[in-house]
KEMIRO-631490 format. One record per residue (C-alpha): x, y, z; residue in three letters. Coordinates in steps of 0.001 Angstrom, whole numbers, plus 500000, padded with zeros to 6 digits. Layout:
BEGIN
XYZALA...
% end
This chain:
BEGIN
401585714479266399MET398853711717267390ALA397614709086264911TYR393971708925264414ARG392195705493265572VAL388600704571264977LEU387180701671267074VAL384109700053265589ALA382038697512267349ASP378198696798267887SER378591695961271624VAL379398699141273226PRO380898696832276504VAL383147695419274351ASP384454698714272196ARG384330700851275503GLN387162698155277043THR389593698247273764ILE389171702034274262ILE389991701835278410TYR392951699828277527PHE394588701872274983MET394056705220277022ARG395030703029280001GLN398304702730277944SER401421704637277720HIS399959704732273825TYR397661707235275065ALA399790710367274130ALA400082708582270760SER396702708315269712VAL393572710072268894GLU390335707983269541ILE387205707995268205ARG384401705428267939GLU381582703541265563SER378982701532266399GLY377943699586263292ASN379768699135260274ALA378317701669257935ALA378748704169260323ASP382466702811260636THR382915703568256476LEU381042706499256612HIS383080708117259519ASP386468707024258300SER385840709101255351ILE386024712564256962SER388769710844259810TYR390797709157257602LYS391809706710260437PRO395379705519260919ASP394748703085262852ILE391374700604262409LEU390425698370265280VAL387164696348263972VAL385265693770264992ASN384858691561261864ALA381563690514262733MET379468692759263153MET377055693562260698ARG374136695870259541ASP371785695289257020GLU373608695762253976ASN377391695694255193LEU379693693889257591THR382755694983259904GLY385141693165257403MET383249694841254045GLU383430697584255911ALA387079697221256759ALA387927696403252705GLU386522699404251530SER388159701825253847ILE391757700065252982SER391049700373249305ARG390369704264250484LEU393670704808252672TYR396222701583251843PRO398028703371254636LYS395738702711257536CYS396765699538259523ARG393937697420260284ILE393573695490263724ILE390502692823263377PHE388488691438266431THR386041688535265814MET383120687366268055ASP383619683652267203THR386699682145265184PRO386180681809261367ASP388461680765259086TYR386807682752255799MET387214686050257512LEU390863684789258889ALA391972684472255206VAL390437687812254038ARG392249689566257038ALA395546688301255787LEU394828688956252868GLN394404692715253864LEU397400692902255755GLY395747692979259317ALA398694692951262182LEU396014690788264466ASP393186689123264376LEU391884689202268225ILE389574686567269662ASP386548688031272091LYS386912688527275035PRO389748690749273960VAL392955690297275866VAL394395693625276876GLU397992692468276537ASP397509691178273077ARG395487694271271914LEU398326696919273190LEU401216694765271448ASN399102695200267885ALA398397698196268905LEU402381699122269146ARG403268697295266214LYS401122699593264620ALA402104702704265678ILE406043701181264943HIS405222700483261287GLU403323704318260836LEU406394706104262489ASP408719703939260334PHE407095704604257201GLN406454708740258248LYS410275708615258522LYS410855706663255317SER408321709175253692LEU410102711935254807GLU413041711109253734GLU412266709456250264ASN410590712948249673LEU413915714690250678ARG415996711952248096MET413438712055245486HIS413851715817245316GLN417656715548245345ALA417839713397242432LEU414710715149240511ARG417247718435240677PHE419980716559239788THR419256714683237143ARG417127717936235341SER420626719622235559ARG422258716505233828VAL419618716122231171VAL420380719499230306TYR423840719779230569LYS423997716616228454MET422047717975225763THR423605720683225641HIS427049719103225561GLY428406720402229118LYS430539717634230575TRP432025717716233748ASP432463715639236867GLU428822715351237599GLU427735714772234079THR430743712097233892LYS429518710702237768ALA425559710196235666PHE427153708145233154GLU429159705485235347LYS425731705410237467LEU423571704700234481ILE426223702654233258ASP427169704248229763VAL430057704590227617LYS431321707854225353ASP431090705431222716THR427400704431222788TYR425135705402220462ALA421158706899221003GLY418476708987220375ILE417219712054221994VAL413459712708222241ALA411979715956222662LEU408410716789223151GLY405344718287224528LYS402132717291225660ALA398899718673226233ASP399204719332229563HIS401550719892232583ASN402753716514233760PHE401851715236237182SER404258714068239818ASN402798710559239096GLU403191710715235121GLU406882711522235903HIS407478708554237756GLU405423706287235731ARG407898707374232615MET410574706584234889ASP409304703368235646LEU408481702835232167LEU411517703302230978LEU413422701026233762ARG411275698133232314THR411052698556228133GLU415039699667227718LEU416811696846229193PRO414243694293226896ARG416208695997223931GLN419805695722226278HIS419815699822226068CYS419638702228228772ASP418346705673229338GLY416912708644231356VAL413898711025230843GLY412451714437232680ASP409834716436232446MET409199720173233661LYS405721721600232664GLY404250720131229657ASN407723719295227730VAL409872715984228575PHE413128715179227319ILE413885711349226782ILE417625710282226268MET418286706283225074VAL421697704783224772PHE422729702094223101SER426211699827222966PRO425390699570219079SER423723701746216272PRO422170698912214990VAL419510698944217534LEU418712702304216772LEU415314701950214701LYS414114699774217810ASN414955702479220299LEU412917704956218233SER409855702160218593LEU410321701890222366THR410448705677223127VAL406797705869221292HIS406043702913222768LYS406635704249226599VAL404890707816225778MET401897705903224507ASP401474704010227681GLU402014706548229469LEU399639708722228329LEU397060706598226976LYS395420708794224182GLY396305711870225582ARG398054714310222687LYS401462714835222633TYR403693715902219844TRP407679714470219603MET410511714728218060GLU413578713126217933GLU417844712998216933ALA420123710207216810GLU423742710255217442PHE426560708216217201GLN428491708781220206ASN427752710601223529ILE429694713768222144GLN426937714151219374GLY423657714166221767MET424122718467221319GLU423597718089217905ALA420945715503218271ALA419450717548220485SER419443720840218710VAL417850718900215736LYS415135717511217795ALA414359720505219016ASN414298722791215351ASP412053719836213919ARG409260720618216906LEU409934724412216029ALA409477723881212466LYS405818722079213024LYS404868724973214689GLY404674723410218033ILE407553725453219310GLY410605724663220900ALA411606722721224039VAL414521724756224774GLU411808727400224875GLU410188726080227606ASN412772723841230212TRP413069726507232124HIS409922728036232687LYS409426725558235808THR411988726451238381PRO412915723217240993ASP411262725152243700GLY408068725737241894VAL408197721833240490GLN408408720916244190LEU405253722669245459VAL403797721155242508ARG404486717650243395ASP403406718235247458TYR399817719695246320ILE399220717188243996GLU400546714309246963GLU398465716386249832HIS395389717911248172TYR393364715969250505ASP395023717953253758GLU394888720966254712ASN397650722661253284ILE398742726195254433ARG401349728326252317LEU403732728914255246GLU404602724997255393THR404654725262251438ILE407343728294251926ALA408957726281254549GLU409419723050252668MET411051725423249569THR412652727672251689GLY411229730699250452PHE408958733627251814SER405248733174251425ASN405290736330249281SER408676734931247058TYR407355731632246182ILE403939732929245826SER404989735152243178ARG407175732454241838LEU405225730041241060PHE402497732204239774LYS404813733790237015GLN406215730105236418SER402677728437235943GLN400104731277235024GLY397957730539238035ILE398140731041242049SER399515728367244565ILE395030728273245498SER394327727988241979ASP396644724984241530PHE394814723117244625LEU391538723606243638ILE392849722144240135LYS393941719445241721CYS391471718702244148ARG388622719107241136THR390329716732239236ARG390258714122241841GLN386917714523242469ALA385724713842238944CYS387140710808239511GLU385071709844242358LEU382114711502240523LEU382413709103237557LYS382465706164239962GLU379040706571241391GLY379551704968244550HIS379866708187246975TYR377479711517248557SER379029714738247795ILE379727715614251167LYS381982712024251062ALA383541713602248262ILE384369716561249227SER385463715726252251GLU388318713499250463MET389215715849248130VAL389984717864251177GLY386983720724251877TYR385367720350255373SER382304722005253847ASP380575720517251136PRO378613724037249911ASN382275725539249593TYR383450722432247642PHE380002722682245199THR380816726003244850ASN384459725894243871ALA383593722562241352PHE381066725210239209LYS383531727697239166LYS385897725369237518LYS384050723484235844MET381173725503235151GLY378339722653236287ILE377943721206239785SER379253718090241309PRO375373716299240845THR375223717827237411GLU378653716173236433TYR377595713029237882SER374796713039236333GLN375385713829232433LYS379226712469232511ASN379445712672229079ASN382481713239226747GLU381621716884226731LYS382532717544230020HIS385104714637230655VAL386515716866227933GLU386517719775229834LYS387802718191233052TYR390954716850230898GLU391788720234230388LYS391547721566233803VAL
% end
């Protein structure tokens, strides 16, 4: 797949020279090139084009925008975009800003072919490496999540085998450790980002209490297990778990019960106790919901939440999960209560709401940023989901509509 390159310069001959150098090089097959003649168009074009590489004159200037400012905005929108700056004349302050953006090079005009192609080579190399790393990390993340989910289930159900023993060693937990099991539900299904943030919060907060732990989420339910070498610390652990969930959900509703265990073998009884407490409160037991989100379905959720702004095809999802198109569609609908296409619309609508609340982008720009090529189609999909048009949502943006969005 060719990387998208956007070449931006207000001087046509300089712009065409850069494009000529690229198209005559042995990198020509690796890039798809588009050009822009001013800073405002550069920013606007980047919203739909989503460049992988930006070659921009930092000093070109429109009435309200410079090339550097356009590049800074593009970098915020697309942090993975690699940037190569050109300069009409040397400028120390612009050079500092370019370095702060992580620019691959700052090339004085007239642009020298070898220097430009060296920067292009570096950009392609970094993007290739990043793509490979992301694919490997995705596979590793999936494997670890599936393993962790199995292990958490086994440990809270007293099923001890080689896998759970190996996991104990991995997190440096001994059979004599005490701890707590916390089970709970939220008022929404957890996103992949929330799952990762919970991991980060546990890794950050628990070592401060000289403890360790692990958590897992499926759908709207969660399990957190915290281990301590001393039962004396259990009260602090309870406060830490509440702190983690409060920080994670930031005001959104959740219900949680916990129970202590004095050694690892007591985890199953603690899990049952916490589960019963939730059930008695009329919230429903976590146990009833834990396996309602099969691993293949969770993989689809994670993929869509990460790639909602792309052209997602059912064939790609099916190939990724190893299931047929019809089977993964049916499995997802049975587990989640909505179709894969409806879940994609839900994710796009959620992100569109965030962008509309910022108030910086046009409806056309937002439609492209969340994966729609047709603004009219985006408007209709948004209105069907939210009950009001994107324009009305942006204008009103009151608590009533924010509440409805949060339930999407």
